[in-house]
C-alpha positions as CSV (number, residue, x, y, z in Angstrom):
1,X,73.1,216.8,113.3
2,X,70.1,216.6,111.0
3,X,68.9,219.5,108.8
4,X,65.7,219.1,106.8
5,X,64.2,221.4,104.3
6,X,60.7,221.6,105.8
7,X,59.0,223.7,103.0
8,X,59.5,226.5,100.5
9,X,57.5,228.9,98.4
10,X,55.7,227.2,95.6
11,X,53.8,229.0,92.8
12,X,50.0,228.8,93.5
13,X,49.4,227.6,89.9
14,X,51.7,224.6,90.5
15,X,49.7,223.8,93.6
16,X,46.4,224.1,91.7
17,X,47.7,221.8,89.0
18,X,48.8,219.3,91.7
19,X,45.4,219.4,93.3
20,X,43.8,218.5,90.0
21,X,45.9,215.4,89.6
22,X,45.8,214.2,93.2
23,X,43.0,213.3,95.7
24,X,41.7,216.2,97.8
25,X,43.7,216.9,100.9
26,X,43.4,219.4,103.8
27,X,47.1,219.8,104.6
28,X,48.0,222.1,101.7
29,X,48.3,225.1,104.1
30,X,51.2,226.8,105.9
31,X,49.2,226.5,109.1
32,X,50.7,223.0,109.7
33,X,54.2,224.6,109.9
34,X,53.0,227.2,112.4
35,X,51.3,224.6,114.6
36,X,54.2,222.1,114.5
37,X,56.8,224.7,115.2
38,X,54.7,226.0,118.1
39,X,54.8,222.6,119.7
40,X,58.7,222.4,119.7
41,X,58.9,224.2,123.1
42,X,56.8,221.5,124.9
43,X,56.8,218.3,122.8
44,X,60.0,216.2,122.9
45,X,59.4,214.6,119.5
46,X,61.7,215.6,116.6
47,X,60.4,218.5,114.6
48,X,59.8,216.4,111.4
49,X,57.5,214.1,113.4
50,X,55.6,217.2,114.8
51,X,55.1,218.4,111.2
52,X,53.8,214.9,110.2
53,X,51.3,215.0,113.1
54,X,50.1,218.4,112.1
55,X,49.5,217.4,108.5
56,X,47.5,214.4,109.7
57,X,45.2,216.5,111.9
58,X,44.8,219.8,110.3
59,X,41.7,220.8,112.3
60,X,43.6,220.1,115.5
61,X,46.5,222.1,114.2
62,X,44.2,225.1,113.4
63,X,42.7,224.9,116.9
64,X,46.2,224.8,118.4
65,X,47.2,227.9,116.4
66,X,44.2,229.8,117.6
67,X,44.8,228.9,121.2
68,X,48.5,229.7,121.1
69,X,48.0,233.0,119.3
70,X,44.8,234.2,120.8
71,X,44.8,232.8,124.3
72,X,48.5,232.6,125.1
73,X,49.6,235.6,123.0
74,X,52.4,233.9,121.2
75,X,52.0,235.7,117.9
76,X,55.5,234.7,116.7
77,X,54.4,231.3,115.6
78,X,52.4,232.9,112.7
79,X,55.8,234.1,111.3
80,X,56.5,230.6,110.1
81,X,53.7,230.9,107.6
82,X,54.7,232.9,104.5
83,X,52.6,234.3,101.7
84,X,53.5,235.7,98.3
85,X,51.2,238.2,96.6
86,X,51.1,239.5,93.0
87,X,49.8,243.1,93.4
88,X,48.7,244.5,90.0
89,X,47.0,247.8,89.0
90,X,47.5,249.7,92.2
91,X,48.4,253.4,92.3
92,X,51.8,254.8,93.1
93,X,50.1,256.5,96.1
94,X,48.8,253.1,97.5
95,X,52.2,251.5,97.0
96,X,53.7,254.0,99.3
97,X,51.3,252.8,102.0
98,X,51.7,249.1,101.3
99,X,55.5,249.4,101.5
100,X,55.4,251.1,104.9
101,X,55.5,247.7,106.6
102,X,59.2,247.1,107.3
103,X,59.3,243.3,107.9
104,X,57.9,242.4,104.4
105,X,59.7,242.0,101.1
106,X,58.8,244.0,98.0
107,X,59.9,244.2,94.4
108,X,58.2,247.0,92.5
109,X,57.7,247.9,88.9
110,X,60.2,250.7,88.4
111,X,59.3,254.0,86.7
112,X,63.0,254.4,86.0
113,X,63.3,251.4,83.8
114,X,59.9,250.9,82.2
115,X,58.3,253.4,79.8
116,X,55.0,254.5,81.4
117,X,51.8,254.2,79.4
118,X,48.7,256.1,80.2
119,X,47.5,253.6,82.8
120,X,46.2,255.3,86.0
121,X,43.5,254.6,88.5
122,X,40.4,256.8,89.0
123,X,39.9,256.8,92.8
124,X,36.4,256.2,94.2
125,X,36.8,259.5,96.1
126,X,37.2,261.3,92.8
127,X,34.1,259.7,91.3
128,X,31.9,260.4,94.3
129,X,33.0,264.1,94.4
130,X,31.9,264.5,90.7
131,X,35.4,265.7,89.8
132,X,36.2,262.7,87.5
133,X,36.3,264.8,84.3
134,X,38.8,267.4,85.6
135,X,40.9,264.7,87.3
136,X,41.1,262.6,84.1
137,X,41.9,265.7,82.0
138,X,44.7,266.7,84.4
139,X,46.3,263.3,84.6
140,X,46.1,262.9,80.8
141,X,47.8,266.3,80.5
142,X,50.6,265.1,82.8
143,X,51.0,261.9,80.8
144,X,51.2,263.9,77.6
145,X,53.9,266.1,79.2
146,X,55.7,262.9,80.3
147,X,55.9,261.5,76.7
148,X,57.0,264.8,75.3
149,X,59.7,265.1,78.0
150,X,60.9,261.5,77.5
151,X,61.3,262.1,73.8
152,X,63.3,265.3,74.3
153,X,65.4,263.8,77.2
154,X,66.2,260.7,75.3
155,X,67.6,262.7,72.4
156,X,69.5,264.9,74.9
157,X,71.2,262.0,76.7
158,X,72.0,260.2,73.4
159,X,73.7,263.4,72.1
160,X,75.4,264.2,75.4
161,X,76.9,260.7,75.7
162,X,77.6,259.8,72.1
163,X,80.1,257.1,72.9
164,X,77.7,255.3,75.1
165,X,74.9,255.7,72.6
166,X,77.1,254.0,70.0
167,X,77.2,250.9,72.1
168,X,73.9,249.0,71.8
169,X,74.3,247.5,75.3
170,X,74.4,250.9,76.9
171,X,71.5,252.5,75.1
172,X,69.0,251.1,77.6
173,X,70.9,252.9,80.3
174,X,70.6,256.3,78.5
175,X,66.9,255.6,77.9
176,X,66.6,254.9,81.6
177,X,68.0,258.3,82.5
178,X,65.4,259.9,80.2
179,X,62.6,257.9,81.8
180,X,63.6,258.6,85.3
181,X,63.6,262.3,84.7
182,X,60.5,262.4,82.6
183,X,58.5,260.6,85.3
184,X,58.7,263.6,87.6
185,X,55.7,265.1,85.8
186,X,53.6,261.9,86.1
187,X,50.9,261.5,88.8
188,X,50.7,259.5,92.0
189,X,47.6,257.9,90.4
190,X,49.8,256.1,87.9
191,X,49.3,252.3,88.0
192,X,52.1,250.1,89.3
193,X,52.6,246.5,90.3
194,X,54.8,244.7,92.8
195,X,55.5,241.3,94.3
196,X,55.1,241.1,98.1
197,X,56.4,238.4,100.4
198,X,55.0,238.6,104.0
199,X,54.7,236.2,106.9
200,X,51.3,235.7,108.5
201,X,52.0,237.9,111.6
202,X,52.9,240.9,109.5
203,X,50.1,240.2,107.1
204,X,47.6,240.3,110.0
205,X,49.2,243.6,111.1
206,X,48.8,245.0,107.6
207,X,45.2,243.9,107.3
208,X,44.3,245.4,110.7
209,X,46.1,248.7,109.9
210,X,44.4,249.1,106.5
211,X,41.0,248.3,108.0
212,X,41.1,251.7,109.6
213,X,42.3,253.6,106.5
214,X,39.9,256.1,104.8
215,X,41.3,255.7,101.3
216,X,38.9,253.4,99.2
217,X,41.8,251.9,97.2
218,X,43.5,250.7,100.4
219,X,40.2,249.3,101.8
220,X,39.7,247.3,98.5
221,X,43.2,246.1,98.6
222,X,42.7,245.0,102.2
223,X,39.5,243.2,101.4
224,X,41.2,241.2,98.7
225,X,44.4,240.1,100.6
226,X,42.4,239.2,103.6
227,X,40.0,237.0,101.6
228,X,42.9,235.2,99.9
229,X,44.8,234.6,103.1
230,X,41.8,233.6,105.2
231,X,40.9,230.9,102.6
232,X,44.3,229.3,103.0
233,X,45.1,229.9,106.6
234,X,42.1,231.0,108.8
235,X,43.7,230.1,112.1
236,X,46.6,232.5,112.0
237,X,45.0,235.7,110.7
238,X,42.9,236.7,113.7
239,X,43.0,240.3,114.8
240,X,41.9,242.1,111.6
241,X,39.2,244.6,112.5
242,X,39.3,248.4,112.4
243,X,40.1,250.0,115.7
244,X,40.3,253.5,117.2
245,X,44.0,253.3,117.7
246,X,44.7,253.2,114.0
247,X,41.6,255.2,112.9
248,X,41.7,258.1,115.2
249,X,45.1,258.7,116.8
250,X,46.8,260.7,114.0
251,X,43.7,262.8,113.3
252,X,43.4,263.8,117.0
253,X,47.1,264.5,117.2
254,X,46.8,266.7,114.1
255,X,44.1,268.8,115.7
256,X,46.2,269.3,118.9
257,X,49.3,270.1,116.8
258,X,47.4,272.9,115.0
259,X,46.4,274.4,118.3
260,X,50.0,274.2,119.6
261,X,52.0,275.2,116.5
262,X,49.8,277.7,114.6
263,X,50.6,278.3,110.9
264,X,52.9,275.8,109.2
265,X,56.4,276.7,108.2
266,X,57.4,276.9,104.5
267,X,61.0,276.2,105.2
268,X,62.1,274.0,102.3
269,X,65.7,273.3,103.3
270,X,66.2,269.8,101.8
271,X,68.5,268.2,104.4
272,X,68.9,269.1,108.1
273,X,70.7,267.1,110.8
274,X,68.4,267.8,113.8
275,X,69.6,265.3,116.4
276,X,72.6,263.0,116.9
277,X,74.4,260.9,119.5
278,X,76.7,263.3,121.5
279,X,80.3,262.3,121.5
280,X,79.5,259.7,118.9
281,X,83.1,258.7,118.1
282,X,83.9,258.3,121.8
283,X,80.7,256.2,122.4
284,X,81.5,254.0,119.4
285,X,85.0,253.5,120.7
286,X,83.6,252.5,124.1
287,X,81.2,250.0,122.4
288,X,84.1,248.2,120.8
289,X,86.1,248.3,124.1
290,X,83.0,246.7,125.8
291,X,82.7,243.9,123.2
292,X,86.4,243.2,123.3
293,X,86.7,243.0,127.1
294,X,84.9,241.9,130.3
295,X,84.4,245.4,131.7
296,X,81.0,247.1,132.1
297,X,80.1,249.7,129.6
298,X,80.5,252.6,132.0
299,X,84.1,251.7,132.6
300,X,84.8,251.4,128.9
301,X,83.1,254.8,128.3
302,X,85.2,256.5,130.9
303,X,88.4,255.0,129.4
304,X,87.3,256.0,125.9
305,X,86.8,259.6,127.1
306,X,90.4,259.8,128.2
307,X,91.9,258.4,125.0
308,X,93.6,260.8,122.6
309,X,92.0,261.3,119.1
310,X,94.8,259.3,117.5
311,X,94.2,256.4,119.9
312,X,90.5,256.3,119.1
313,X,91.3,256.5,115.4
314,X,93.7,253.5,115.7
315,X,91.1,251.4,117.4
316,X,88.3,252.2,115.0
317,X,90.6,251.6,112.0
318,X,90.9,248.1,113.2
319,X,87.1,247.8,113.0
320,X,87.3,248.8,109.3
321,X,90.6,247.1,108.4
322,X,89.1,243.9,106.9
323,X,85.8,245.5,105.6
324,X,85.0,245.2,101.9
325,X,82.6,247.3,99.9
326,X,79.8,244.8,100.3
327,X,80.2,244.4,104.1
328,X,78.1,246.1,106.7
329,X,80.0,247.7,109.6
330,X,79.8,245.8,112.9
331,X,76.7,246.0,115.1
332,X,78.4,248.4,117.5
333,X,77.7,251.1,115.0
334,X,74.0,250.8,115.9
335,X,74.7,252.5,119.2
336,X,75.2,255.8,117.3
337,X,72.1,257.6,116.0
338,X,71.3,260.5,113.7
339,X,68.0,262.1,112.9
340,X,67.5,264.1,109.7
341,X,64.6,266.5,108.7
342,X,64.2,266.1,104.9
343,X,62.1,267.8,102.3
344,X,62.0,265.3,99.3
345,X,60.2,264.7,96.1
346,X,57.8,261.8,95.7
347,X,60.5,260.2,93.5
348,X,63.1,260.5,96.2
349,X,60.7,259.3,98.9
350,X,59.8,256.2,96.9
351,X,63.5,255.2,97.2
352,X,64.2,256.3,100.8
353,X,61.1,254.3,102.1
354,X,62.8,251.1,101.0
355,X,65.3,251.5,103.8
356,X,63.0,249.9,106.3
357,X,65.5,249.4,109.1
358,X,65.5,253.1,109.5
359,X,62.7,255.0,111.4
360,X,60.8,257.1,108.9
361,X,57.7,259.2,109.4
362,X,56.3,261.6,106.8
363,X,53.9,264.5,106.5
364,X,51.3,264.7,103.7
365,X,52.5,266.0,100.3
366,X,52.4,269.7,100.3
367,X,52.5,271.9,97.1
368,X,53.7,274.8,99.3
369,X,57.0,273.0,99.6
370,X,57.5,273.4,95.8
371,X,58.6,270.7,93.4
372,X,61.9,269.1,92.4
373,X,62.8,269.8,88.7
374,X,65.3,267.5,87.2
375,X,68.4,269.4,86.0
376,X,68.1,267.7,82.6
377,X,64.7,269.3,82.1
378,X,66.2,272.7,82.5
379,X,69.1,271.8,80.2
380,X,66.8,270.9,77.4
381,X,64.9,274.1,77.9
382,X,61.7,272.4,79.0
383,X,61.4,273.9,82.5
384,X,58.6,276.3,81.5
385,X,56.3,273.5,80.1
386,X,57.2,271.4,83.1
387,X,56.1,274.1,85.5
388,X,53.0,274.8,83.4
389,X,51.9,271.2,84.1
390,X,52.8,271.6,87.8
391,X,50.8,274.9,88.0
392,X,47.8,273.2,86.4
393,X,48.2,270.3,88.8
394,X,48.3,272.6,91.8
395,X,45.2,274.4,90.8
396,X,43.2,271.2,90.4
397,X,44.6,269.8,93.6
398,X,43.4,272.9,95.5
399,X,39.9,272.5,94.0
400,X,39.8,268.8,94.9
401,X,41.1,269.4,98.4
402,X,38.1,271.7,99.1
403,X,35.7,269.0,98.0
404,X,37.3,265.8,99.5
405,X,38.5,264.6,102.9
406,X,41.0,262.3,101.3
407,X,42.1,261.5,97.7
408,X,43.1,264.8,96.3
409,X,46.8,263.8,96.5
410,X,46.3,261.3,93.7
411,X,46.6,264.2,91.2
412,X,50.0,265.3,92.5
413,X,53.1,264.3,90.7
414,X,56.4,262.6,91.4
415,X,58.0,266.1,91.6
416,X,55.8,267.2,94.5
417,X,57.5,267.3,97.9
418,X,56.8,266.2,101.4
419,X,58.6,266.7,104.7
420,X,59.9,263.6,106.5
421,X,61.8,262.7,109.6
422,X,64.5,260.0,109.1
423,X,66.3,258.4,112.1
424,X,69.1,256.0,111.3
425,X,71.9,254.4,113.3
426,X,75.4,254.7,111.8
427,X,75.3,251.2,110.5
428,X,72.2,251.8,108.5
429,X,73.6,255.1,107.3
430,X,76.5,253.2,105.8
431,X,74.1,250.9,104.0
432,X,72.1,253.9,102.6
433,X,75.4,255.7,101.7
434,X,76.9,252.7,99.9
435,X,73.9,252.2,97.7
436,X,72.6,255.8,97.2
437,X,75.9,257.7,96.9
438,X,77.2,255.4,94.2
439,X,77.7,256.8,90.7
440,X,74.9,254.6,89.4
441,X,72.4,255.8,91.9
442,X,69.5,258.1,90.8
443,X,70.6,261.7,91.1
444,X,67.8,263.0,93.4
445,X,68.4,260.5,96.2
446,X,72.2,260.7,95.6
447,X,72.1,264.5,96.3
448,X,70.1,264.0,99.5
449,X,72.3,261.2,100.7
450,X,75.6,263.1,100.0
451,X,74.3,265.9,102.1
452,X,73.3,263.6,104.9
453,X,76.8,262.0,104.8
454,X,78.5,265.5,104.8
455,X,76.5,266.6,107.9
456,X,77.2,263.2,109.6
457,X,81.0,263.6,109.1
458,X,81.0,267.0,110.7
459,X,79.6,265.5,113.9
460,X,81.3,262.1,114.0
461,X,84.3,262.0,111.6
462,X,85.8,258.7,113.0
463,X,82.5,256.9,112.9
464,X,82.1,258.0,109.2
465,X,85.7,257.2,108.1
466,X,84.5,255.0,105.2
467,X,81.1,256.5,104.6
468,X,80.5,256.8,100.8
469,X,79.2,255.1,97.7
470,X,80.6,251.7,96.7
471,X,82.3,253.2,93.6
472,X,84.4,255.5,95.9
473,X,85.1,252.8,98.5
474,X,88.5,251.6,97.0
475,X,89.9,255.1,97.0
476,X,88.7,255.9,100.6
477,X,90.1,252.6,101.8
478,X,93.5,253.1,100.2
479,X,93.8,256.6,101.6
480,X,93.4,255.3,105.1
481,X,95.3,252.0,104.9
482,X,97.8,252.8,102.2
483,X,96.7,249.8,100.1
484,X,93.6,248.9,98.1
485,X,91.0,246.6,99.4
486,X,91.0,243.0,98.2
487,X,87.7,243.3,96.3
488,X,86.5,246.1,94.0
489,X,82.9,246.9,93.1
490,X,81.9,245.3,89.8
491,X,81.6,247.7,86.9
């Protein structure tokens, strides 16, 4: 056996420094990796020799990439080229669109941990509509409310948790609670930043999708990432143009939906379980019987249907017996599905969207769905001033909406809500539950996740035997098995 580290991410400034100190060379590109790996299927030479050949003949490697991707349709070779982007000064609204792409990696500036300044973008759509003054005035009013709330909430949390406040190491946690609740009144125009890691195939998909977007900020973002990637790797970023599929499909569907549905519903029930795998516990049992035998699935399902409840429970307990709080359930749990209709705040949505192995679609933000007011805001007696800011925001949003096709939503806040449809398999629900039901999780998404778990348990109690936050895991495990697990979540 031979294992070679073929390459790894290197800071672009390190590469630039190396270029200055070394003769000019063409092979400083991830395209050589894509080209050499593409040859593995038909060239008997060892992979490291294929890489050396690609580095020596970069033009030939690029031609090979184009042929393999464009003519032969083998787009997967582009996945071997990986890019890192620093994304700075983009709005919270644009970040939601950027982070829709599930096979990329993101780390984002958190409004929970960093005190917000008054940095926000003024969208081109706002400038062109001649509504810049009213937009800026509204966002500044929101920011003023944020700073007032943060001051009140910081004092409130420090007084409420005096012992924690006395410990210098825990003061930042209390400040974080104040920040995460104060941010509900800040706008979606607020500037953020993130680091993004993406392979070339998904980068091409992102560029093509954004080429059809109407929002000027996304078009500008798209122009910049395309220019940067094309300069380094022109042979593996090919299908980048706007197209009717991305540009027109949802608009035409929206028109047809209006004709079919009529007036929209104002139902604001936060969490509804609207679809699920029937006889989920039985089907999960059958899936484990199938994995653990040589029988076809239909025979396993028929056997599972005739098992007593206690027999199913005994089998599924074996699937959980050696699981620790950091383990995912086995892949058989992916055969069980649940679909939730959710009405969530922008703050909650920002966290839910990070669970990219789920299927998530969302409607536009809609002031008619109301807003989410943090309980702490009510407890410090600031709900009235909070709602005054929201009412001012709603009034300006209505005005902007009349004058603009897109862009009015920038003025809405983290408290404003949208309706979304979330489909998860039981394995992914466990992942969401472990993270988002934990005592350290943010209260808004914790409330939503706890209700999702409650509804799931009603339909599939055996499947959900150990569903819950990581802090509760030891107690749940001990209740089932009569002993604690080997490992406990770190405090």
